[in-house]
C-alpha positions in Angstrom: -116.0 6.3 251.3 -115.6 9.8 249.7 -112.1 10.0 251.1 -111.1 6.7 249.4 -112.4 7.8 246.1 -110.4 11.0 246.4 -107.1 9.0 247.0 -107.9 6.8 244.0 -108.4 9.8 241.7 -105.1 11.3 242.8 -103.2 8.1 242.1 -104.7 7.8 238.6 -103.8 11.5 238.0 -100.2 10.8 238.9 -100.0 7.9 236.6 -101.3 10.1 233.8 -98.6 12.8 234.4 -95.5 10.4 234.4 -95.1 10.1 230.6 -92.3 7.8 229.2 -89.2 9.4 227.5 -89.5 9.8 223.8 -87.1 8.0 221.4 -85.7 11.3 220.3 -84.6 12.2 223.8 -83.1 8.7 224.4 -81.1 9.1 221.2 -79.9 12.6 222.2 -78.8 11.4 225.6 -76.9 8.5 224.1 -75.1 10.7 221.6 -74.1 13.1 224.3 -72.7 10.5 226.5 -70.7 8.9 223.7 -69.3 12.3 222.7 -68.1 12.9 226.2 -66.4 9.5 226.4 -64.8 9.9 223.0 -63.3 13.3 223.8 -61.9 11.9 227.1 -60.2 9.0 225.3 -58.7 11.3 222.7 -57.3 13.6 225.4 -55.8 10.6 227.3 -54.2 9.2 224.2 -52.7 12.7 223.3 -51.1 13.3 226.6 -49.8 9.7 226.9 -48.1 9.9 223.5 -46.6 13.3 224.4 -45.1 12.0 227.6 -43.7 8.9 225.8 -42.0 11.1 223.2 -40.4 13.3 225.8 -39.0 10.2 227.6 -37.5 8.8 224.3 -35.5 11.9 223.6 -31.8 11.2 224.5 -29.3 13.7 225.5 -26.2 13.7 223.2 -23.1 12.0 224.7 -20.4 14.5 225.3 -17.1 13.7 223.5 -14.2 12.4 225.6 -11.3 15.0 225.8 -8.2 13.4 224.2 -6.2 14.1 227.4 -8.3 11.8 229.5 -7.6 8.6 227.4 -5.0 6.4 229.0 -3.2 4.3 226.5 -0.4 2.7 228.6 -1.6 2.0 232.2 1.2 0.8 234.4 -1.0 -1.1 236.9 -4.5 -2.5 236.8 -6.9 0.4 237.4 -9.0 0.1 240.5 -11.9 2.2 241.7 -10.9 4.6 244.4 -13.9 3.7 246.5 -12.3 0.3 247.2 -9.6 1.9 249.3 -8.4 2.0 251.9 -7.9 -1.7 252.4 -8.0 -2.7 256.0 -8.8 -5.6 258.4 -12.1 -7.2 257.3 -11.7 -6.4 253.5 -11.9 -9.3 251.1 -11.4 -9.8 247.4 -8.9 -9.7 244.5 -7.1 -6.5 245.7 -6.4 -8.2 249.1 -5.1 -11.2 247.2 -2.7 -9.0 245.2 -1.4 -7.5 248.5 -0.9 -11.0 250.0 0.8 -12.3 246.9 3.1 -9.2 246.9 4.0 -9.9 250.5 4.6 -13.6 249.7 6.9 -12.7 246.9 9.0 -10.6 249.2 10.1 -13.7 251.1 11.4 -13.7 254.7 9.2 -12.8 257.6 6.3 -11.3 255.6 6.0 -14.4 253.4 6.2 -16.7 256.5 3.3 -14.8 258.2 1.2 -14.9 255.0 1.8 -18.7 254.6 0.9 -19.3 258.3 -2.3 -17.3 258.4 -3.6 -16.5 254.9 -2.6 -19.5 252.7 -5.2 -22.2 251.8 -5.0 -25.0 249.2 -2.1 -23.6 247.4 -3.2 -19.9 247.2 -3.7 -16.9 249.3 -7.3 -16.5 250.7 -7.9 -12.8 249.9 -9.1 -12.1 253.5 -7.5 -9.1 255.2 -7.0 -10.5 258.7 -4.6 -10.1 261.6 -1.9 -12.1 259.7 -2.0 -9.8 256.7 -1.7 -6.8 259.1 1.4 -8.3 260.8 3.0 -9.2 257.4 2.5 -5.6 256.2 4.2 -4.2 259.2 7.0 -6.7 258.9 7.6 -5.5 255.3 7.6 -1.9 256.4 4.1 -0.9 255.3 1.2 0.5 257.3 -1.6 -1.8 258.2 -4.1 0.3 256.3 -3.5 0.3 252.6 -4.3 3.4 250.5 -4.3 3.5 246.7 -0.8 5.0 246.8 0.5 2.4 249.1 -1.1 -0.4 247.0 0.6 0.9 243.9 3.9 1.1 245.7 3.7 -2.5 247.1 2.3 -4.3 244.1 4.3 -2.3 241.6 7.6 -3.0 243.3 7.0 -6.8 243.4 5.6 -7.1 239.9 7.9 -9.0 237.7 8.7 -7.2 234.4 9.0 -10.5 232.6 5.5 -11.5 233.6 6.5 -14.1 236.2 3.4 -14.9 238.3 4.3 -17.7 240.9 0.7 -18.1 242.1 -0.8 -18.7 238.7 2.1 -21.1 237.7 1.6 -23.0 240.9 -2.1 -23.3 240.4 -1.5 -24.6 236.8 0.9 -27.3 238.0 -1.4 -28.3 240.9 -4.4 -28.8 238.5 -2.2 -30.8 236.1 -0.6 -32.9 238.8 -4.0 -33.9 240.2 -4.9 -35.1 236.8 -1.5 -36.8 236.3 -1.3 -34.7 233.1 2.4 -34.7 232.1 1.9 -32.1 229.4 0.2 -29.6 231.7 2.9 -30.1 234.4 5.8 -29.6 231.9 4.1 -26.5 230.5 4.0 -25.0 233.9 7.6 -26.1 234.8 9.0 -24.5 231.7 7.8 -21.1 233.0 10.3 -21.4 235.9 13.8 -20.4 234.9 15.8 -20.2 238.1 16.2 -21.5 241.7 14.8 -18.2 243.1 11.7 -18.6 240.9 11.4 -22.3 241.9 11.3 -21.2 245.6 8.5 -18.7 244.9 6.4 -21.3 243.1 7.1 -24.1 245.5 5.9 -21.9 248.5 2.4 -22.4 247.2 2.7 -26.2 247.5 3.0 -26.3 251.3 0.1 -28.4 252.8 -1.6 -28.7 249.4 -3.2 -32.0 248.6 -2.1 -33.9 245.4 -4.2 -37.0 244.7 -5.3 -36.8 248.3 -1.8 -36.6 249.9 -0.5 -33.5 251.6 2.8 -32.3 250.0 5.5 -30.0 251.2 7.2 -28.7 248.0 6.9 -28.8 244.2 9.5 -31.6 243.9 7.7 -33.6 246.5 4.3 -33.1 244.8 5.5 -34.3 241.4 8.2 -36.9 242.0 6.9 -38.5 245.3 3.2 -38.3 244.7 1.7 -37.4 241.3 4.2 -39.4 239.2 5.6 -41.7 242.0 5.3 -44.9 239.9 5.8 -43.3 236.4 9.5 -43.5 235.8 9.3 -42.4 232.2 7.4 -39.2 233.0 9.7 -38.5 236.0 12.7 -38.4 233.6 11.3 -35.3 231.9 10.3 -33.7 235.2 13.8 -34.3 236.7 15.3 -32.7 233.6 13.2 -29.5 234.2 14.3 -29.3 237.9 18.0 -29.7 236.9 17.5 -26.9 234.3 16.3 -24.6 237.0 19.4 -25.3 239.0 18.2 -27.9 241.5 20.6 -30.8 242.4 20.2 -34.4 243.6 22.7 -36.1 245.8 23.7 -39.8 245.6 21.0 -40.8 248.2 18.3 -39.3 245.9 17.6 -36.2 248.0 16.9 -33.0 246.1 18.5 -29.8 247.3 19.1 -26.2 246.4 22.8 -25.4 246.1 24.0 -23.2 249.0 20.7 -23.5 250.9 20.0 -27.1 251.7 17.7 -30.1 251.1 14.2 -29.7 249.8 13.1 -32.6 251.9 12.0 -35.0 249.0 13.6 -38.4 248.5 13.6 -39.6 244.9 15.1 -43.1 244.6 18.1 -43.2 242.3 18.4 -47.0 241.9 15.9 -47.4 239.0 16.2 -44.0 237.4 16.4 -43.9 233.6 19.3 -41.5 233.0 19.3 -41.2 229.2 16.9 -38.5 228.3 15.3 -39.8 225.1 12.3 -38.1 223.6 8.9 -39.2 224.7 6.6 -40.8 222.0 3.1 -39.3 222.1 0.1 -40.8 220.2 -1.4 -38.2 217.8 -4.2 -40.4 216.4 -5.8 -43.7 217.4 -3.1 -46.3 217.1 -2.5 -50.0 217.7 1.0 -50.8 218.9 3.0 -53.8 217.6 5.0 -56.2 219.7 8.5 -57.5 218.9 7.0 -60.7 217.4 4.8 -58.6 215.0 1.5 -59.2 216.8 -0.8 -56.2 217.5 -1.4 -55.0 221.0 -5.0 -54.2 222.0 -6.7 -51.9 223.0 -6.1 -49.1 220.6 -4.4 -46.1 222.2 -6.1 -42.7 222.2 -4.5 -39.4 221.2 -2.3 -37.7 223.8 -1.2 -41.0 225.3 2.4 -41.1 226.4 3.7 -44.5 225.1 7.4 -44.4 226.2 10.8 -43.3 225.0 11.8 -43.2 221.3 14.9 -45.4 220.8 15.0 -45.6 217.1 13.1 -45.0 213.8 13.3 -47.3 210.7 11.2 -48.0 207.6 8.3 -45.7 208.8 8.2 -47.4 212.2 9.3 -46.0 215.5 10.8 -48.2 218.2 9.7 -47.3 221.7 10.8 -48.4 225.2 7.7 -48.5 227.4 7.6 -47.9 231.1 7.4 -51.6 231.8 10.6 -52.2 229.9 9.1 -53.7 226.8 10.0 -52.6 223.2 7.1 -51.9 221.0 6.6 -50.3 217.5 4.2 -47.7 216.2 3.7 -46.0 212.8 6.0 -42.9 212.8 3.2 -40.9 211.1 0.9 -41.5 214.1 3.4 -40.1 216.6 4.8 -36.8 217.9 7.7 -36.4 220.3 8.2 -34.5 223.5 
């Protein structure tokens, strides 16, 4: 009993000695903790802003010495890390090499056409065929920057004649049966030799779904096969270049041989009148004075101009009819 009383007294004594914190001490502890946190935040902000300011400082750009500015580059500048070009390389530089070999003609061109020619253009893939073509042209099979400049520079045309781009322009226009686009491309060809370079890009190309063998074949036998009026203008361009057509309708290059395209001469219109082209929406008028519907849209080729009188233009259509249109609504080609 005495022992239990003694334990009870000790417990009561411990309760008396554990006094709660005063308000003053709580306030002081709170202020101290807040001060520490505030100083830490200010230090963090200071050092963050200092680092940001140092990153924003830019070094001045050094001036370019006048001697390093190239004002008249002879060839397109290419990064030196793209050389040497060798088997497995791909891209525009390889295309330029292949086009240069194609422009040389002979055996190099034949090898490129057999191995690296797809859909009317070179494929830009440096393969075994390109290697063989380079050797046939007297160049090494690994192209350094110096060899590239020699090869491409020698074959570049000073007058800006680019057979690949001309061929592509005509191919796109022919597939749309766009006479204006075709004539625009043909007018860039001024000789038989240039015709041969452009025509080389037409071998095995599809025009309106049909494989063709040459430029003449693509235009006269496929794209404009049943459009006699348009073919008159196209034939005139081929004759201007120096191509000929025999009595059987076969086109040929004088001194070389046939192109392999038959163009029937029986129903050809031989008189080269100007083509009438609609400039604004127009209703044509028949010989009896009646209007022909529907209204024709701009850029429509109506036919050949055979006369102009009293503000009206007389036109011979492809079907052989004579119609009339306001002269102010037309242009000629």
